[in-house]
N, C-alpha and C positions, 0 to 999 in steps of 0.2 A: 176507600174508607176515609171520610173526611170530618174533622173535628174542630169546632169553631167554639170560641170562648175562652175569657181571660186574656183577650187581645191577642192571642196567637193562634195559628192553624198550620196543621200539616197534614198533607194527603199526598198518596201514591197509590200505584197500582198500575196494572196492566191496562193503561188507557187505549193502547193500539197494539200494533204489532210487536211480537219479541224480537225481530229481526228480520232480515231479507228472505229467509227461508218461510216465514208465514205472513208474506205480504197479501197473498191470493185470498187467505183465510181470512185474514182482517177486513179485506173489501167486502168480502161475502158476507162476514157477520154484519157490519155496520148496513148493507144494503137491506137486509131482512129486519132490520130494527127500524130502518129510516130510510127508506128506499130513495124518496125523492126531495130529500131537506138539502138545504143550501150547503151545509157541513159536508155532505157526501160528494155534492159536485164538485167543492173545492179540493177534497181529498183526492178524487179520481184524478183530477186534473194536473196536481202536481205534489202530491204526497212524497214521492222518492226524491224531490229536491227540498223537502222542508227542514228536517234538522241533521239529516245525512241522508245518504242512499236508502237506509231501510228504517229511517227513524229512531235510530239510537245513535251514540256518539260511537266512534270508530271502534272502541274496546268493548261494544255491545252490552254497555251498561245504560241504565234509563239516564234522560237529560236533566241534569240537577238544577232547578230555577229557585231563586230567591224572589219571591214577591213582597214588596213593602207597601203595605195598603192598612188604611186605617177603615175602609168599608168592607163590611163583611159581605153585603151584597153584590159590591163588583168583585170581591174576591171568588164568590161563587161563580157568577158569571165568565170571569176568567179561567176557572176549572173547566167548565162546560165546553169554552171554545178550544181549550188545551187538549180537550177528549176528541173535539172534532178533527183536531189538527193531525190526528193520527201518529201520535208519539208516546212512545212510553216515557212517563215524566215522573220527578220526584221534586215536588214543591213544597218549598219551607216559605210559611206566611208570617211576616213580621209588622207590626202596626206602625212602627218608627224606622228613622233613619239611623239612630243610635242602635237599637235593637237590631237592626239589619248587619250594620257594619259588626257588631259584637259575633254574630251569627259567621259572617264571611272569615273571620279570623280562625274558625276552627272547621270549617266544611268547605268542601272543592267545587264551588258553584260555578257553573259555565255563564251564566247569563244572570243579571238584575233587573227584574220588571219593576218599575217605580211609579206609583200612583199617585198624582197630584189632584188636589181638589178644585185649585184655581190656577191659572197661569198669570202669577205674578212675582214680583222680585224675591220674595220668601222662597218660593218655587226652585227658583233659580240659585239661590244660595245653597239649597239641599242638593240639588243637581251636583253643585260644584264640590259640595263637601263628599259627595257619594263617589264621584269620579276621582277626586283627589286621593281620597284614602283607601279606595278599591281601584287602583291603576289599572290592574290587569284584567278587569272584569268590564265586558261591555253592558253599558246602562240604557235600558228602553224607557223612554217616559211615557206613560199613559196618562191624559188627561181629557179636558174639554174638546170640542170639536177645534179641529186644526186651525191655529192662528197662526198665519206665514210669518209673521213678525216673531211671534214667542217662539215659533218652532226654531228660527235661525239663533236667536238667542239661547234656547236649550241646548242645541248642538254646539253653539261657541261655549257653552258652559261644560262640556265634556260628554254630553248624551249622543249616542250614537244614532238615535232615533226618537222622533216624537209621533205618537199615534193618537189620533183622536177617539176618545173612548166610546163616542156615540154611534159611529160609523165603523166599528171594530168587527172584523169577521175571524173566523178561523184561520181561513187562508192567509188573510192580511197579517195576521199574527204570528202565524208559524214562518211565512216568508219574511217578516221583519227579524224575529228572532235568529233564523238562519243566517240572514244579511249582516245581522250585526255581530253575530260572533265571527264569521269570514272576515269582516272589516276588520274588527278588534285583533285578530290574529294577525292579519296583513298588518296592521299598524306595529303590533309588539314586533312582528319578525324584522321590520324595517328600523325600529329602534334598536333591537338585539344586534342586528347588523352593523348599524351606526357606531354602536358601541363596541362590537366586536373589529370592526375597520380600525377605528382609533388604538383600542388596545393593541390589536396586532400590529400597526403601524409604529407605535411608540415602543412595542416589547419585542419586535421581532429580533431574533439573533442577526438577521443580514441587514445591514446599513440600506437605507432608502435616501434617492437623492433626486435632485430636480437642479439642472444646472444650464446658463446659457451658453452659446458656442463661444464666446470670448473667455468663457472661464471664472464665471462669479456663480455662487450656489443661490437658487431661489427655493430650496426645501431640502431639510435633511431631518432625519429623525433621530431618536436617541441612541440607539445602536451604531449609527454611524459616527456620531460624536464619540462613544466610546473607542471605536476601532481606530479612529484618528487621535484619541488621548485627551479629547476636549471634553469638559465638565457638563456641556449641553451643546443642543444644536446652535444656540442665539451664539455661544462661543464660538464656534466651528465657522459659521456663516461670517461671523465679523472679523474673524482672523484671517481668513483664507480668500483673498481678494484675486487672486491669479493662480489658478490651478497647475497651469503648465508650469509655473517656475516656483511655487512652494510646497507643490504636494510630490510631483513625481521625480524619481531619483535620475531615471535615463533621460538625458536631454532630446528632446522631440517625440517624448511617447504621448503627451496629450495632443501633439499635432498629428501622430499616427492616427489616436482615438478619433479625433475630428475627420481626418480624412475616410477612416472606414466607414464612420457614419455617413458622410454624404455620399458614399458609394452604393451602401446597403440599407441604409436607414435603422437597421438593427444591428445588433453586437452581442456575441455571448463568450463567456470563457477568456476574457481580455484581461490577461494576467500581466502585473507590473509591480515593481518596487516603489513604495511611498514612504515619506518621511512624515513620521507621527510629530505630534507637539513636542514632544520632549528630545527630538532629532535622532530617535532609533530607527532601523529601517526593517519594513515588513514587506510583506506579499498580500497583494489583493487580488481578486478576480470580479470583474464588472460584469454585467449585463445589461443592456440599454437599448432602448428605442428611442426615435426622433419623433416628436409631438407636431404636427402642422397644423394651419388653419385650413378654412376652405379651399383657399387660393393656392394651398400649397408650400406657403411660406412656413419656414421652420420658426417654430416659438420657444421651444426648450426641448432638452433631453432629459430623462427620466430613467431610473434604472435602480439595481441593487449592487451592493458593495459585500464581499464576504472576505474575511482574514483567513487567509489559506497557508499562513506561514508554516503553521505546524504540518499541515500537509503536504508541501514542498519538501520540509526538512525529512518527513518521513519517506515521501517518495524518491528523493535522492538515496536516503539510506537505502530502502529497500531496493532500489535498482543496482545500487553498488552491491548490497548483499546478494540480490539474485544472480548479477552477473558475476560475481565471485564464485558462487554456489556453482552455477553452470557451467564456468570455465574449470573449477575443479573436476568436477563431477564427470566432464567430458573428456576431459586430459588425463584422469586417471587411468593407470594400467589396469586396476580391478576393476571388475563387473559390479554395477551397483543395481539394484530392483528395488521395487515396493510391490507391496499386494495389499487387497482389501480383505476384509472379514471373511470373503468367500474364497478367498485364495486366488483371486482374479488377479493378473497383474495391471498395476497402474502405471507404472513407468520402468524402462529399462536403458540404462546407458549403452552406448556404441560399443563400448568393450564387452558387456554382457552379451549383446545381440552378436558379436563376432565369435564369441565363445561357442555358440550353439547353432552358428551360421545362419542366422535367422535375422529376418527385416525387422523393425519395431513394429510395424503393423501387424505382423504375424504373432507379436507377442502380448501386446497390449491388449487386455479384454479377455485374455485366454489364461487357462491354469496349466499347472504341471502335467496334468491328465492328457493335455494335447501333445506335450512334447516328449514325455518319457513312458517306459512300460508301465503297465498296471501297477504292478508289485513295488517299483520306485517311488511311482507317484503318491501312491497311499501311506509309504513311509514319510515322505516329506510332508505329506499334509497333517499326519498326527505329528510331526516334530512342530511345525508352525501353530498348530492349534495347542498345544501344550505352553510353546513361548507365549502365546497372546493370553492365553488364560493365566499364567504365573505372571506375567509382566516383566520377565526377566531376559536379559540378553545372553547369549548361547552361542559359543564357539565350537564349532563341529567340523570333521572332517566327513564329506558326502561322496559316496560312490555313485557315479552317474554314467548312463548309457542312454544319450538320446536316441530316438527311434531312428533305425536306420544306420546308427553307428557300427563301427566294425567290432570294438571292444570298449571296455569299461575305461573311465577317466575317472580322475580324483580332483576335488575342489576345497579349497579351504572356505569355510563359510563363517560368518559373524551376523547372527540374526538378531534385530532388535525391535521389541513393541513399536509400532508407530502410535502416537498418541494426538489427540487434537488439543485445544487451547485451556481445555477444562481436566486434562490430563487422563480422558477415557480413551482406552486402546481403541483404535480405527483401522489397525492393519498391522502391516510387517514390512521393514524394511531390512535390506541385507547388503554385505559386501562378500564378493567371491573372487577367488583367482585360481586360476589352472595351477594344480600342483602335481598332475600327474607323472611330469618328469623327475620332478624331485621325489615322489613316493617311490619310483622305478630305482632313482639314484639310491635313496635311502635303502632300498632291498638291496641293491648291489653292495652298497657299504655295508651292511650286515654280512652279507656272505664273504664280502673280503675281509672284514673284522675276525670273521671265524676262522678264515685261512691264516690270518696274520697273528691270530693268537697261538698257534702251531709254531711260529717262527719268530719270537720275541727279539731274538738277536738279529735277525733279518732286517725286523723292521726298525730296531735301533740303527743299524747301518744305514738304513734307507732314510732314516729320520736325520741321520748325520749328514748325509750326502744332500738331502734337502735343506738342512738348514745352509750347508755350504754354499747351495745352490743360489738360495735366498740372498746370502751376503753377495754374492756374484751377481744377483739380478740387480739388488739395490746399487752395486757399483757402477754396473752397465746403465741401469735407470738415470743415475746421478750424471753420469757421463753424456746422455742423450740430451740433459738440459744445456742451455747456453754457457759455455764458458768465456765466452766475450762478446761484447756487443759491437754491433756494426755502430760505424760513425758518419756524421752526415755534416757537410758533403765529404765523400771518401778522401782518405788522405790525414784529415785534421786529425790533432792530438784529443784523444777521448775527452778530456776535460774542456775541450773547446767546440764539442759535437753539438750540433744544433739540437738533438735528442741523447737524453743521457739515461741509462737505464741501471736499476736498482734490483737485487730478488732475496727472497729470503724463503726456503724450503725445508720443511720439517715434515718426513713422513712419521705418521702414529705407529706404523710397523716397519718391517724390514723393507718394504717397498709401499709405494705410494698410490693413490688413484687419482693425484693431482697433475698437473702437467701445463707447461706454457713453452713458449716459442716467440723469438723476437728475430724478425726476417727482413733483411733489407730487400725492397721491392724494385728500388731505383736510387739515383745517386740524392733524393730529397725523400723519397716515400718509406716508410717503414710499416710491416705488419706485424701487429702484437695479437698474439693468440692465447687464451688461457681455459682450461677446462677442467672439470671436476667429477669423475665416475661415482656413483653411488658406493658408499662402502669405502673400504680401504682394504690392503692387503694384496695377495696374489692376483685374484681375479681381476679387481679394479686396475691393477698394475698391466695385466694384459691386455686390458681394453685401452688403458694409454697409450701402449706400445702399439696397436693397432691403428690409435688415432694419429698417434706422431707419423707413422709411414704414410697413412692417406695423406696428411697435410703436405708432405713432401711432395705427393703426387699432385697437390692441388695447385701448385705454384702458377701455373699458366693464368687461372682465374683469382688469383689472389687478391686483384686490386676492387674486386666486387666482394663485399662481406657478406650480403643477402646470397647471392650465388655461392661464395665459397661454403659456408654453413648448410645450404639446401644438397649440394653434393657432398659435403661430409656425412650429412645425416643419410643421404641414399645409400652411401656405401656402408656406413655402419648397420642401418637396418638390414641389407642385405647378408652383413656377416652374423648378427646377433639372433636374428628373427627364429632361429630353431634352438635357441639356448635353455627353453622352458620356462624361464622367469624374464623379466623385465630387468634392463641395465639401464636406470636413469643416469644421463649424462647431461650436464648443463655446460654451457660453453660461451665464450665471449670473444668478438674477433673485431679488431679496428686498424684501419689504416689511414695512417697521418702525414701529411705533408708538411715539410719544416719551411718551406717557400712561404705559404699563405696560412699555416696553423689550421687549416683545414682538417678535419677528422670525421671519417664515413665509419659507421659501425653496425654491428648487428648483434642482438642478443638471443641468445636459446635457453632461456628459463635460467640464467646465471644471474648470483647478486649482482646489482648494479654497481659499477664502479665509480669512484667519485673523483670529480676534478676539484683539485684545491687550488683556488686561486689566489695565491700568497698575497700580491699587492693589493687586492681588494678586501683580503680577510675572509673569504666565504669558502665554503664547501658545498658541492652541488651533486647530486647523484645524477648520473648519466641515463637519462630516461629515453624511450622510444619516442619517435615523432608521434606515433598514435597513443602513445600513453598506456598501450595494454600489453600484457605479458604475452612472450610467445613460448610456445612449448621446448621443452628439452629436446635432446637428439635422441634417435632411436626408438621414438615412441610412434611417430605418424611417418607414411611414405612420402607425404608431400605437405610439410609444414608450410605455415603463411611468414616465410621471414622477411623481413624488409630491411633496406638500407636506411639509417637515419644519420643526421650529421650534427657536428657540434663545432665551435669555433674555439681554438686554443690561443693565447696570448703570450708572449715571452712573461716568464715567471710562473706561469702554470705547471703543476704537477698532476700527472693522471695515476690514481691508485687503482690497481686491479687486485682482487682477493678471492679465495674460496670460502664455503662458509665455516670451514673448521675455524676461522679466527673469532667468531663471534657464538658459536654454538658451544660454548663452555659452560659448565654449572659451576655456581659458586656455593656458598653458604644458604643454608634454607630453601635449597632447591632454585634459587634464583640464576637465570641465563644471562650471559654478558650478550645484550642486545645490540643490533646495528646502531641504535641511537646513543648508547654508550660508547662507541666504538667512533662515532663523530664526535663527541665531547671529548674524547681521549687526544684523537687526531688534533681538535682545534686547539688544544692547550700547547700543542707541539707544532704549531704552525710554521714556525721559521727556523726550524732543525733541519739540518742537511737532511736528506730523504734516507740515507744508510743509519744514520744516528736515530733519525724518527721510528724507522722498523724497528731495531734493536729495542728502544725505549718501550715501544707499543707491546712488543711480545712478552716483555719483562712485566708490565700491567696486568696484561691478559693472563700471565702465570700465577702472578700473585692473587689474583681474584680468583682462579679455578682451586675448587676445594681439593684437589688431590696435587695442585701446583703444577700440571701438566696438561697438553692438549690431549683430547680424545680422539680427534680426527685430525687428518692430513691438514697441513696448513703451507698455504702457498702466497706468497706477496709479491707482486712486480710493480714496480714505481718506474714510471717514465716522466722525467724533467724534461720541460721545454724552456731553455733558455733564450733559443731564439738564434737565428744564424749568426755564425761568426761575422766581425767585421772584415771586408776585404782591404787587403793591405794595397796601397797605391806603388 
């Protein structure tokens, strides 16, 4: 349906196929109406490539065309041609360019057909106005028979195409519309791509650069300037004239960059520290390629830069955290495990695997139903589901009996819901340790207590005997400590000895779990040993007695600290492996030579001794060469103990101690830390060692909330005044 009048016209309708699926019906319909007309001939030759493959837009809607024409006759003819072009169209007719532009503002046209009466300057002005104000629409100019000169001027003014009206056919019109839309889309895509490129270039988070081989900037974006602390790329390029000398912190880093580029022409993940404009240092990562001409000559380097300072800091912290966690979990005497929401194991440490005599690969991915009888597995699963549902930690005693085990065992278990970073429960984690022996002992204790209740007087008598025995044990234990120290070289007065020793020993109870010894290994070498058994009292004292006996037997290998601790560990493991619960024992052993000041040492989880260098006024912890902690005694059969070295100079003072000296609680639950110990020690640096120890103990007692030590305390000091002068 078409309507003309009043200077406007609008017509629409199914002038062609409604889509791909109707193409055959369209061609047959046209053939019956006009089987041998020129329009049908052109249609059959190329209808599928006129407006799109099916005669419509890709969204299956009619093609929307704005026709600007003041000639009604021409408008009618164009309508007939569009019908023959086999396209479903929606045409809006406006008589003037101003009216057409007004319609463009409120309609989604796909193409503008602009009919001009004459090929003159006025027409060119109108074409320019249309293409300027409707920049995203292709404009096809329809005019008098083609004038090659005017055609070029029309295209130069912005038109996509100029068609001579007298020679116009449906096929040429359809083809021109299709090509103009395609060319306009390509043009707009290029414009958008260019705008996107410059937008991306200037607003990327990553810095972009282009440099010469000798270290001059040819190009930089805003992001690079910001990373390096400059206000603009221009300021950056004018300020940095020598990248090697001005930018990189590490000498030779730019030379390494150039060397790698010469070898490979590309470089990725090149991490360096650089100076920003304000002198601060950051980490960057560079990705680069070499650009060469056709003859292979290097033109420049270009690439990207990313500020990875935060990632490096986080990575180092994460590495430290993961290492600490792994070391802690894998050296713990307790079993540690994790399970997902379905009850499948996702992790189990070595201790947990040993409890159940299973390899990790036979645990991870399986459930309790694979390892325990059905009844027990169902109970464990009910407990786990309740813990995960309520989100609460639970501490329970579980009766276990792995498949094939001869009798039941008892485990103390702490189970906690496992959450993700949003707080959602994603599983369960737990800690377990075997208390079978403890339960059995407790049962025996209950039976024994019932028996003892019937003979209280006998019990009192036994207690009296026990107290007497403890007093005797205390005296014996104190007697096992060094009563006098060796001198170096042998025979000199103690005050002239190259090594001079002081100790303070305070058990928390009648007997102590701390022990130390000082042994002359030769006329110039001394072995100093200190250990701390977990807890205090009789049990700990018994272990120290065993350790003392073992160390006496180990004198033949006492010159090698690592071998000494390994053999001590092996003998201790053999004795304690059937006790039912672990006995954590930390130890430190050093061998020092007064001729050279050379000291070799090994540490088994003990607090790091301090080297007090009085001459320099410094206090240094004695750290292993590897920088990594080594496990305490009695936990593993083959621990990786290594011997490290330190150099003593005359005037130095080595201070060994057990953790009872700083695990002291003050007011407001504050603990006396190792840092505070160093501060209090520093303020008394030039005191004689005996006076220093006495004052230090008084300071800590004053700090303690109850004025006393809760744990055993042992301090051992070794002064190194140097070899005495030899009289002539």
